[in-house]
NUTORMI-855487 format. One record per residue (C-alpha): residue number from 1; residue in three letters; x, y, z. Coordinates in steps of 0.5 Angstrom, whole numbers. Example, Ala and Ser with C-alpha at 12.3 -4.5 7.8 and 13.67 -1.06 7.14 Angstrom:
<sites>
SITE, 1, ALA, 25, -9, 16
SITE, 2, SER, 27, -2, 14
</sites>
This chain:
<sites>
SITE, 1, UNK, 50, 49, -45
SITE, 2, UNK, 42, 51, -46
SITE, 3, UNK, 41, 44, -49
SITE, 4, UNK, 43, 42, -43
SITE, 5, UNK, 39, 46, -38
SITE, 6, UNK, 32, 44, -42
SITE, 7, UNK, 34, 37, -42
SITE, 8, UNK, 34, 37, -35
SITE, 9, UNK, 28, 41, -34
SITE, 10, UNK, 24, 36, -38
SITE, 11, UNK, 27, 31, -34
SITE, 12, UNK, 26, 34, -27
SITE, 13, UNK, 19, 36, -30
SITE, 14, UNK, 17, 28, -32
SITE, 15, UNK, 21, 26, -25
SITE, 16, UNK, 17, 30, -21
SITE, 17, UNK, 10, 27, -21
SITE, 18, UNK, 12, 20, -22
SITE, 19, UNK, 16, 21, -15
SITE, 20, UNK, 10, 24, -12
SITE, 21, UNK, 5, 19, -15
SITE, 22, UNK, 10, 13, -13
SITE, 23, UNK, 11, 15, -6
SITE, 24, UNK, 3, 17, -5
SITE, 25, UNK, 2, 10, -7
SITE, 26, UNK, 7, 7, -2
SITE, 27, UNK, 4, 11, 3
SITE, 28, UNK, -4, 7, 2
SITE, 29, UNK, 0, 1, 2
SITE, 30, UNK, 2, 2, 10
SITE, 31, UNK, -1, -2, 16
SITE, 32, UNK, -3, 5, 19
SITE, 33, UNK, -7, 7, 13
SITE, 34, UNK, -11, 1, 14
SITE, 35, UNK, -12, 2, 21
SITE, 36, UNK, -15, 9, 19
SITE, 37, UNK, -19, 6, 13
SITE, 38, UNK, -23, 1, 17
SITE, 39, UNK, -24, 5, 23
SITE, 40, UNK, -28, 11, 19
SITE, 41, UNK, -35, 12, 21
SITE, 42, UNK, -38, 10, 15
SITE, 43, UNK, -34, 4, 13
SITE, 44, UNK, -39, -2, 11
SITE, 45, UNK, -39, -8, 16
SITE, 46, UNK, -36, -14, 13
SITE, 47, UNK, -42, -18, 10
SITE, 48, UNK, -38, -25, 12
SITE, 49, UNK, -38, -24, 19
SITE, 50, UNK, -31, -22, 20
SITE, 51, UNK, -30, -17, 26
SITE, 52, UNK, -25, -10, 26
SITE, 53, UNK, -20, -14, 29
SITE, 54, UNK, -20, -19, 24
SITE, 55, UNK, -20, -15, 19
SITE, 56, UNK, -14, -11, 21
SITE, 57, UNK, -11, -18, 22
SITE, 58, UNK, -12, -21, 15
SITE, 59, UNK, -11, -13, 12
SITE, 60, UNK, -4, -13, 15
SITE, 61, UNK, -2, -20, 13
SITE, 62, UNK, -4, -18, 6
SITE, 63, UNK, 0, -12, 5
SITE, 64, UNK, 6, -16, 8
SITE, 65, UNK, 5, -21, 3
SITE, 66, UNK, 5, -16, -3
SITE, 67, UNK, 11, -13, 0
SITE, 68, UNK, 16, -20, 2
SITE, 69, UNK, 20, -25, -2
SITE, 70, UNK, 18, -31, 1
SITE, 71, UNK, 13, -33, -5
SITE, 72, UNK, 6, -37, -4
SITE, 73, UNK, 8, -40, 2
SITE, 74, UNK, 8, -34, 6
SITE, 75, UNK, 0, -34, 8
SITE, 76, UNK, 0, -41, 9
SITE, 77, UNK, 4, -40, 15
SITE, 78, UNK, -2, -36, 18
SITE, 79, UNK, -7, -41, 17
SITE, 80, UNK, -3, -47, 20
SITE, 81, UNK, -3, -44, 27
</sites>
């Protein structure tokens, strides 16, 4: 029984940091975080002339692309409007 408890203890010790890190990474990939970062006072202006709204829009599209199953054709639908 002690061996089982020690095994569970080791498993939990390894799993908790992994799940905490993965949760924090997932929170960073939210549009709310993107909007928050772009509106920070010291955030540099875009060297290519994108406005704040453009940057938030295209950043959100990029995040949606990372988490969908539509493949490479997904961003194309935004450029053909």
